[in-house]
C-alpha positions as MATLAB code, in Angstrom:
seq = 'MKVRRSRKNRKAKQVFTYECSITGEPYKIARKVENSDELVSVNSYYELHPEDDDRPPIVKKMLGLDSKTES';
ca = [
     -16.271   63.169  -45.717;
     -15.151   63.947  -49.049;
     -12.140   65.697  -49.618;
     -12.151   68.497  -52.216;
      -9.081   69.256  -54.305;
      -8.373   72.657  -55.426;
      -8.013   73.251  -59.166;
      -4.604   73.784  -58.870;
      -4.415   70.286  -57.162;
      -5.892   68.658  -59.754;
      -4.416   66.360  -62.567;
      -5.323   67.031  -66.074;
      -6.702   64.263  -67.731;
      -4.542   63.384  -70.873;
      -6.234   62.406  -73.756;
      -4.240   60.054  -76.610;
      -5.744   60.122  -80.396;
      -5.131   56.994  -82.199;
      -6.297   55.721  -85.697;
      -8.372   52.600  -86.670;
      -5.809   50.410  -88.854;
      -8.418   49.115  -90.980;
     -10.569   52.343  -91.645;
      -8.526   54.933  -90.674;
     -11.043   56.501  -88.409;
      -9.589   58.693  -85.737;
     -10.685   58.080  -82.330;
      -9.447   59.270  -78.586;
      -9.067   57.150  -75.322;
      -7.810   58.205  -72.000;
      -4.707   56.004  -71.946;
      -1.589   55.397  -73.752;
      -1.172   52.128  -75.601;
       2.043   50.187  -76.688;
       1.024   48.561  -80.005;
      -1.279   51.282  -81.813;
      -1.271   48.945  -84.786;
      -3.377   46.363  -83.252;
      -6.246   48.968  -82.600;
      -9.260   48.820  -84.413;
     -12.881   51.035  -83.962;
     -16.044   49.319  -82.664;
     -17.546   48.876  -86.000;
     -14.412   47.330  -87.453;
     -14.322   44.737  -84.825;
     -17.917   43.799  -85.748;
     -17.137   43.524  -89.319;
     -14.204   41.032  -88.404;
     -16.321   39.387  -85.792;
     -20.328   39.524  -86.993;
     -21.009   36.500  -84.618;
     -20.177   38.477  -81.550;
     -22.272   41.273  -82.447;
     -24.827   41.481  -79.734;
     -26.019   45.080  -80.231;
     -29.737   45.737  -80.317;
     -31.639   45.818  -83.449;
     -32.495   49.708  -82.813;
     -28.747   50.339  -82.652;
     -28.379   48.751  -85.798;
     -30.982   50.231  -87.697;
     -29.474   53.727  -86.382;
     -26.123   52.636  -87.935;
     -27.687   52.067  -91.404;
     -27.211   48.286  -90.883;
     -29.468   45.689  -92.210;
     -29.933   43.236  -89.264;
     -31.593   40.717  -91.615;
     -28.552   40.320  -93.878;
     -26.261   39.221  -91.137;
     -28.225   36.081  -89.737;
];
């Protein structure tokens, strides 16, 4: 049996806003980090490590990336 909390007793989710150290793109995370200078966005990570890019071709096409030139 689940116990429902009243609205008064629920914890509010705290959202932290950080900025990508490479592109300057702002994004939000649900937890606090100690070294925000080391954070990079997903797109920046894949630019730094193209061999780890395992996104499907349809996603790359939606993002405007040419999958033929990355090979």
